[in-house]
C-alpha positions in Angstrom: 61.4 77.7 84.5 59.1 80.4 83.2 60.5 83.7 82.2 59.1 86.7 84.2 56.4 88.8 82.5 57.6 92.2 81.5 55.5 95.3 81.0 55.9 99.0 80.3 56.8 100.7 83.6 54.5 103.5 84.8 51.2 102.1 83.5 48.4 103.4 85.6 45.5 101.2 86.8 42.2 101.9 88.5 40.5 99.2 90.6 36.8 99.6 91.3 35.8 96.8 93.7 33.2 96.6 96.5 35.1 94.1 98.5 37.8 96.1 100.3 40.1 93.2 101.1 40.0 92.0 97.5 40.8 95.5 96.2 43.7 95.9 98.6 45.2 92.5 97.7 44.9 93.4 94.0 46.5 96.8 94.6 49.4 95.4 96.5 50.1 92.6 94.0 49.9 95.0 91.0 52.1 97.6 92.7 54.6 94.9 93.5 54.6 94.2 89.8 55.5 97.8 89.0 52.1 99.3 88.1 50.8 102.5 89.5 47.4 101.9 91.1 45.1 104.9 91.8 43.2 105.3 95.0 40.7 102.4 95.4 37.1 103.1 95.0 33.8 101.1 95.2 31.4 103.6 93.8 30.5 104.6 90.2 30.6 108.4 90.7 33.9 108.4 92.6 35.5 106.1 89.9 34.3 108.3 87.1 35.8 111.4 88.7 39.1 109.7 89.3 39.1 108.4 85.7 38.4 111.9 84.3 41.2 113.4 86.4 43.8 110.6 86.1 43.0 108.8 82.8 44.2 105.3 83.7 45.6 103.0 81.1 43.2 100.2 82.3 40.3 99.9 84.7 39.6 96.7 86.7 35.9 96.9 87.4 33.7 94.5 89.4 30.1 94.3 88.2 28.5 94.6 91.6 29.7 97.8 93.3 28.8 99.5 96.6 25.2 100.5 97.1 23.3 99.8 94.0 26.0 100.9 91.6 26.6 98.8 88.5 30.0 98.1 87.1 28.6 97.6 83.6 27.1 101.0 83.6 30.5 102.4 84.8 32.3 100.5 82.0 30.1 102.3 79.5 31.1 105.6 80.9 34.8 104.6 81.0 34.7 103.4 77.4 33.3 106.8 76.4 36.4 108.4 78.0 38.6 106.1 76.1 39.6 103.9 79.1 39.6 100.1 78.5 37.9 98.0 81.1 38.7 94.5 82.4 35.6 93.1 84.3 36.6 91.2 87.4 33.5 89.4 88.5 32.0 86.1 89.4 28.9 87.1 87.3 30.3 85.4 84.1 27.1 85.7 82.0 26.6 89.4 82.9 30.3 90.0 82.0 29.8 88.4 78.6 26.7 90.5 78.0 29.0 93.6 78.5 31.4 92.7 75.7 30.6 95.9 73.9 31.9 98.1 76.7 34.7 95.9 78.2 37.7 94.4 76.5 37.9 91.3 78.7 36.7 89.5 81.8 38.5 87.6 84.5 36.1 85.5 86.6 36.2 85.3 90.3 37.7 83.5 92.1 41.1 84.4 90.8 44.6 84.6 92.2 46.2 88.0 92.5 49.2 86.7 90.5 46.8 85.7 87.7 45.5 89.2 87.7 49.0 90.6 87.2 49.5 88.2 84.2 46.1 89.2 82.8 46.7 92.9 83.1 50.2 92.6 81.6 48.7 90.6 78.7 45.9 93.2 78.0 48.2 96.2 78.3 50.7 94.5 75.9 47.8 93.8 73.4 46.6 97.4 73.7 50.2 98.5 72.9 50.2 96.3 69.8 52.3 93.5 71.2 50.9 90.0 70.6 53.9 88.1 71.8 52.5 87.1 75.2 50.4 84.0 75.6 46.8 84.7 76.6 46.1 83.6 80.2 43.8 80.6 80.4 41.2 82.1 82.7 41.0 85.4 80.8 38.1 85.8 78.4 39.0 88.4 75.8 36.0 90.1 74.0 36.0 91.6 70.5 37.9 94.6 72.0 35.0 96.9 72.9 36.2 99.3 70.2 39.8 99.3 71.4 42.5 97.9 69.2 43.7 94.8 71.0 45.3 93.1 68.1 48.2 94.6 66.2 47.6 95.5 62.6 48.4 92.7 60.2 
């Protein structure tokens, strides 16, 4: 039997996803796990305004957004605001090319429960806790300038 994952209560997440059903499924699963999820958005400008106002602990960003908006460009702006980004996309090579602006990538298709484990892992790492095992599907980048690994 596996022990349940634990995390700091009250962590705030932002989901920027152009597929409404996927975004709602993620929101519901993350809220059930105890995270606070900001209003869903699928556009760069809206997401940036929300980020500036609410300063989420982690942003989950799809590479392809509504219209011609680009999630990698959004990740650059979020990083400038000090907000770490987890790319959630089936575009694995594009996600890897964005490792200077994102801390990790979880490729589609993924299970919503896998997303909860990935988010919990990344938030723990950002808080300096390296005790959780890295989820198999999660690709962690250098850290995009964020301190993912605790000091030795």
